[in-house]
Each structure stands twice: as structure tokens, then as C-alpha cells.
Residue frames as qw, qx, qy, qz and C-alpha x, y, z in Angstrom:
[[0.552, -0.086, 0.566, -0.606, 26.75, -4.37, -11.00],
 [0.037, 0.000, 0.966, 0.257, 25.73, -7.88, -11.92],
 [0.436, -0.255, -0.516, -0.692, 22.28, -8.71, -13.20],
 [0.555, -0.388, -0.727, 0.111, 21.47, -10.75, -10.06],
 [0.279, -0.296, -0.410, 0.816, 22.33, -7.85, -7.72],
 [0.174, -0.023, -0.205, -0.963, 20.34, -5.43, -9.85],
 [0.516, -0.318, -0.661, -0.442, 17.33, -7.77, -9.86],
 [0.496, -0.393, -0.670, 0.388, 17.55, -8.28, -6.10],
 [0.132, -0.184, -0.207, 0.952, 17.73, -4.52, -5.55],
 [0.336, -0.138, -0.383, -0.850, 14.68, -3.90, -7.73],
 [0.564, -0.370, -0.721, -0.158, 12.68, -6.67, -5.99],
 [0.401, -0.345, -0.554, 0.643, 13.64, -5.30, -2.57],
 [0.027, 0.079, 0.008, -0.996, 12.71, -1.73, -3.61],
 [0.450, -0.243, -0.528, -0.678, 9.33, -2.84, -4.97],
 [0.556, -0.396, -0.721, 0.123, 8.57, -4.87, -1.84],
 [0.272, -0.272, -0.392, 0.835, 9.48, -1.90, 0.36],
 [0.182, -0.035, -0.207, -0.961, 7.35, 0.45, -1.73],
 [0.524, -0.323, -0.655, -0.438, 4.35, -1.88, -1.70],
 [0.498, -0.379, -0.667, 0.404, 4.67, -2.33, 2.06],
 [0.132, -0.195, -0.217, 0.947, 4.86, 1.42, 2.65],
 [0.324, -0.131, -0.386, -0.854, 1.89, 2.11, 0.38],
 [0.554, -0.370, -0.725, -0.177, -0.21, -0.61, 2.02],
 [0.400, -0.354, -0.566, 0.628, 0.64, 0.69, 5.48],
 [0.017, 0.103, 0.023, -0.994, -0.19, 4.28, 4.52],
 [0.425, -0.238, -0.550, -0.679, -3.50, 3.25, 2.95],
 [0.550, -0.410, -0.723, 0.076, -4.55, 1.20, 5.99],
 [0.319, -0.318, -0.432, 0.781, -3.53, 3.86, 8.52],
 [0.121, 0.022, -0.144, -0.982, -5.16, 6.68, 6.56],
 [0.468, -0.297, -0.640, -0.532, -8.37, 4.74, 5.92],
 [0.511, -0.432, -0.693, 0.268, -8.72, 3.68, 9.57],
 [0.220, -0.250, -0.283, 0.900, -7.98, 7.20, 10.78],
 [0.240, -0.069, -0.296, -0.922, -10.48, 8.82, 8.42],
 [0.524, -0.352, -0.697, -0.341, -13.17, 6.24, 9.18],
 [0.404, -0.352, -0.642, 0.549, -12.67, 6.76, 12.91],
 [0.013, 0.230, 0.133, -0.964, -13.43, 10.44, 12.48],
 [0.345, -0.098, -0.529, -0.769, -16.21, 9.79, 9.97],
 [0.492, -0.359, -0.786, -0.110, -18.09, 7.39, 12.24],
 [0.317, -0.651, 0.126, -0.679, -17.95, 9.61, 15.30],
 [0.101, -0.327, 0.796, -0.500, -17.99, 8.54, 18.92],
 [0.638, 0.050, 0.502, -0.582, -21.51, 7.13, 19.02],
 [0.479, 0.050, 0.851, 0.210, -21.13, 4.93, 15.92],
 [0.478, 0.757, 0.433, -0.100, -23.39, 6.99, 13.67],
 [0.582, 0.294, 0.245, 0.718, -21.71, 8.54, 10.63],
 [0.141, -0.534, -0.150, 0.820, -20.93, 12.21, 11.03],
 [0.421, 0.634, -0.112, -0.639, -21.48, 12.88, 7.35],
 [0.863, 0.298, 0.403, 0.069, -22.03, 10.72, 4.29],
 [0.451, 0.873, -0.170, 0.077, -19.94, 13.23, 2.30],
 [0.264, -0.738, 0.618, -0.063, -16.94, 12.53, 4.55],
 [0.766, -0.077, 0.638, -0.001, -17.34, 8.80, 4.00],
 [0.746, 0.620, 0.232, 0.066, -17.63, 9.19, 0.22],
 [0.220, 0.913, -0.336, 0.074, -14.62, 11.51, 0.09],
 [0.453, -0.572, 0.683, -0.023, -12.49, 9.09, 2.12],
 [0.820, 0.186, 0.540, 0.045, -13.47, 6.22, -0.19],
 [0.588, 0.803, 0.028, 0.091, -12.61, 8.32, -3.26],
 [0.065, -0.863, 0.497, -0.057, -9.29, 9.30, -1.68],
 [0.669, -0.317, 0.671, 0.030, -8.43, 5.65, -1.02],
 [0.796, 0.483, 0.353, 0.094, -9.16, 4.82, -4.67],
 [0.333, 0.914, -0.210, 0.104, -6.86, 7.65, -5.75],
 [0.354, -0.707, 0.611, -0.040, -4.13, 6.42, -3.40],
 [0.794, -0.006, 0.605, 0.066, -4.42, 2.85, -4.71],
 [0.674, 0.713, 0.162, 0.102, -4.33, 4.13, -8.29],
 [0.064, 0.913, -0.398, 0.065, -1.19, 6.16, -7.51],
 [0.578, -0.459, 0.675, 0.017, 0.46, 3.06, -6.04],
 [0.817, 0.315, 0.476, 0.075, -0.47, 1.02, -9.13],
 [0.492, 0.863, -0.058, 0.100, 0.94, 3.67, -11.46],
 [0.199, -0.814, 0.544, -0.042, 4.15, 3.82, -9.42],
 [0.720, -0.190, 0.666, 0.047, 4.54, 0.04, -9.53],
 [0.754, 0.572, 0.311, 0.091, 3.87, 0.03, -13.27],
 [0.253, 0.930, -0.258, 0.066, 6.46, 2.74, -13.80],
 [0.419, -0.631, 0.653, 0.000, 9.01, 0.75, -11.81],
 [0.802, 0.096, 0.587, 0.056, 8.30, -2.36, -13.85],
 [0.624, 0.775, 0.079, 0.058, 8.80, -0.51, -17.16],
 [0.105, 0.863, -0.480, 0.119, 12.17, 0.81, -16.10]]
């Protein structure tokens, strides 16, 4: 496999991974916030909001570690 094909494959894989991670983060965050805010617009629980924010930070950190691992290899 030539270097150009290998580079193109790695760039495509990283773009796909970043797109999937971004989509999952947005969908999960919107879904959790919809449940956290409730039907009347008032937050159901501040703990739910804090946990969803912490989970989004963990998900972003996992994506960053995955991207860093792909760049090292």
C-alpha cells in the first residue's frame, strides 16, 4: 500500500470518527437536556443537569484520547 493511500485512509477514518463522536455528543446532550428540563421548562433536578454535563466532558475526553491514539499510530 502506497504512502498516499495509507494517508488518505487514515484521514478518512479520523474524519469519520470525529463526525460520529460529534453526532453522538450532540444527540446525547440534547436528549438528556430535554429530559432534564421537563415539559414546563423548569429543571427537573440540578443533579441531572450536573451529571449530564460531567458525562459530556467524559465523552469529549474519550474522543480526544481516541484521536490522540490514532495520531500516535
